[in-house]
N, C-alpha and C positions, 0 to 999 in steps of 0.2 A: 525588568525583564532581562537586561544585560547581565546583571549580577547573578541571576538564577542560571542563565545559560553558561556563564563562566564557571560557576560552581559545578554544574553537571559535567562539563568537559573535564574537570579535574577529578571528579568522583568516579563515575563508571558510566556504562551505557544504561543504567537503570534510571529510576525516577522519571523526570519529564523527558529525558533521553534525547541526547544529540549524539548519534552514532558517527564517530569520526575516525574509526580505526582503519589504518592502512592494512591491506592484505598483501603480504609478501609471499611469493611462492616460486619454487623451482619446478617448471612444468614440462611435461611431455605434450606436444601440441596435438590437437585434434587433426584428423585427416582432411585435407582439402581435396576437391572443392566442396564448398558448402551447398546444401540443397535447401532453397528457401521455403520449400513445402514442409520441411521438418522444423519442429519447435524444440527448443532447448530450455533447461532450467539450471539454476545454480546447484552446486554439490559441495558437500563437506563443510558447510557453514552452519554455525550454531546460532540460535536466536540472539540478537544483539550485535552480530557480526555482519558486515555488509560487503558487497562486491562493488567496488568503485568503477564507474565508467569514466574514461578520460577522453578529452578531445584529441590528444595525441598519445601514443603508447607511454604510459607512466607520467604524463604531464597534463596539467590543467583539469582538475576534477569537474565533471559535468553533473553527475548525479550518483547517489547511492542506490544500488539495487538491493532489495531486501534479501535476507539470508535464504528465503524460500521462493525467490522470484522465478516465474516461468514466462512463457510467450517471448522468449529470446530467440531472435533469428540471426544466424550467422550470415555474413556478407561476403565470404570467400576471400578474405585478405588476412594475412598473418604477418607479424613482424617481431623479431627477437630484439629485446632491449633490457639491459641490466639483469640478465639471467632469467628473464621471464619471456615466454612466448605469448604475445598479445594477439587477441582475436578481435576483428572488427565485427560488431553486432548492432542490431537495432532492438530497442525495447521501449515501449510506451511512447512511440513517436519520436524517439531520440536515437541517434546513431553515434557510436563512439567505440572505444577500445577497452576490453576487459582481459583479465588473466584467463588464457585459454584452458588452463588446468582446472578452473572452477566451473566448467560447464559439462552437462551431460544431457543426452537425448531424453526427451519427455514424450513417451509414447502416447499417454492419455491426451495431452493437449494437441499433439499432432493429429490424432483421430478426430478431435473436435474441429480442428482447423480444416481437415479434409471434408467433413460433413458440411461446414459452412461454405466452403469453396464449391462443392457440388450444388448446393442450394443456389448460390449466386449464378452458376452457369446453367441452371435449369430454366429453359424458356417458359415453362408453365408457371413459374413463380413470378407474380406481378410485383409484389412489394419486396424488393431485395433487401431493404433495410430491416425486415423482420426475420431474416435468416438467423436461426438460432434462438429466436424468442420462444420461451417455454410454453408448451401447449396448455399446461395447467393454469396459466395466467390469462388465457383467452376467454373473452365473453363476460368477465366479471367487472363490477365497478372498481375503480382504483383511486387512490389518493395521490395528490401532488406530493412529490418527494423532493424537498429542498436539497440541493447539492452544494457541497462546500469544497474549498481548496485550502491547501496548506499555505500559511503566511509566516513571515518573520524569520525564516531560516535561509541559509546560504547554501550554494553547491558544496557537497561534502558533508552536510548535516542531514539528520533525519528526525522526524517526529515519531517517538516510540508509541506504539499501540499495544496495550496489555490484554492478552487473551486469558480468560480464566482456564486453569487446568489443575484440578485437584486443589492442593494446599498452596500451590505456587501460581505464578502468572507468566506466560510466555511472551517475550517481547518481539513484536513485529515492527520493522522499520518502514515508515511511510516516507517517501522521498520529499525533499524540500519544496518541489514544484508539483506535487501530486494534486490531482483533482478527482472528481467523482467519489468524494467522501460523503457518505450518507449517514445522517443522524438517525438513530433508531428509537428515539423518544424517551430516553432516560438520561437524567443529569444528576450528578452528585456535587454539592456545593459546600465549601468550607472557607469562610472569610471571603477574600477576593479571588479565590481559586475555584474553578469548576472543571469537572471531568465529564465528558460526554461519551455515551455508548454509541459507537459508530460501526459502519461496515465499509470496508475498503478491500478491493481485490479479492472478493469472496470470503473475507475473514471478518469476524465481529470482535470488537474489543473496546477498550477505554483509552481516551486521549485527553490531553489538556486542551480545553476549548479555546484558550488564549491564542493558539496557533492555527485556528480555523477561521475562514471568512466565507461569507455567502457568495455563491457563484450563480447569479441570476441567469446567465446565458446557458450554462449547463443544465440548470433546473428546467428551463423552458424546453431545451432539447430533449431531456429525458421524459418529461411529461408528454410531449408531442409524440414520441416514439411509443410510449405505453398506450396512448389513445389510439394510435394507428394500428398497432400490432395486436392489441387485445380485442379490438372490435367493440369495446365498451363505450357507451355514449356519456356516461356520467363520470365527472372528475370531482372527487371529494377534496375538501381543503386539507392541508397538512395538520396533523395533530399537535397540540401543545405538549412539550415534554413533561413527563412525570418526574418529580424530585424523589430520589432514592438515596440509599447509602452506597458508597463505593464498596465493591466486593472485598472480602477479607484478603484474598490472595493478592489483589492489586495494592491494597494498603500495606501489606507486608513488603512487597517489592519497593514501594516508595519509601517506607521507613528504613529499609536497609541501605538505600541510596543516599539518604540524608538530604534529599533535594528540597523537602518541605519541612516546616517546623512541626513539632509534635502536636501543638495545639491545632494547627490546620488539619493534620491527619486525623486527629480525634473527631473534628467536625465532619470531615468527609466520611468517616465511618459510622456516624450517628444516623439512626432512622429519622426521617423528617417528622416534624411535629404536625 
């Protein structure tokens, strides 16, 4: 595994993908003070490029934020260092410093947050945990959904998830400490390598399953919430994954990166017998 990771760091952000690119910017700062009711997102970042969050401005990487990250909350503190205006923010239960010039207001997420806040403050709502739960999911039987976390990566590294898009595949960066990764029931295998079709942060794509581990606590938490909020009494067992071939667009990106041997890629691309 160490050899594979080293190879990917030398190659590109493609392949199994460890995104370690530093973002340098000369920034005009956002206007203080911050409004914690407003949600922000990253801007001007391409797939495979991340926004690094630091423990201190420009020092000690905490986590990579994906190129399309949202639900970023400004904390009302800015500091100039090394030609960059750093912004203190919170994202995914973590608080640190990011380049202020890489943030923009996210009106859609702010609207969702306002609706959830109104639900939480409504005395007529008994089950506050169900605020935002989709109406279409209520009253129907549901299956247990095993939840997974990312493993084997360090701060400043990311697990690349490939989303099919035409003849290519868009890279989404999953942080080194991410959880709530849901397997969607499809796996492609080649030799000792397997790629799983997963959902994370509202996006579906393919990841190397070697970097995933089961998270029983989150699985139990998610199943309990669905049982409570759906009103359904029946909890069906999780499905066994179907073995499929890896989509051609993902194979193409992996082949370009040189992360895997041609023989393994050919196996991943084959229809299961």
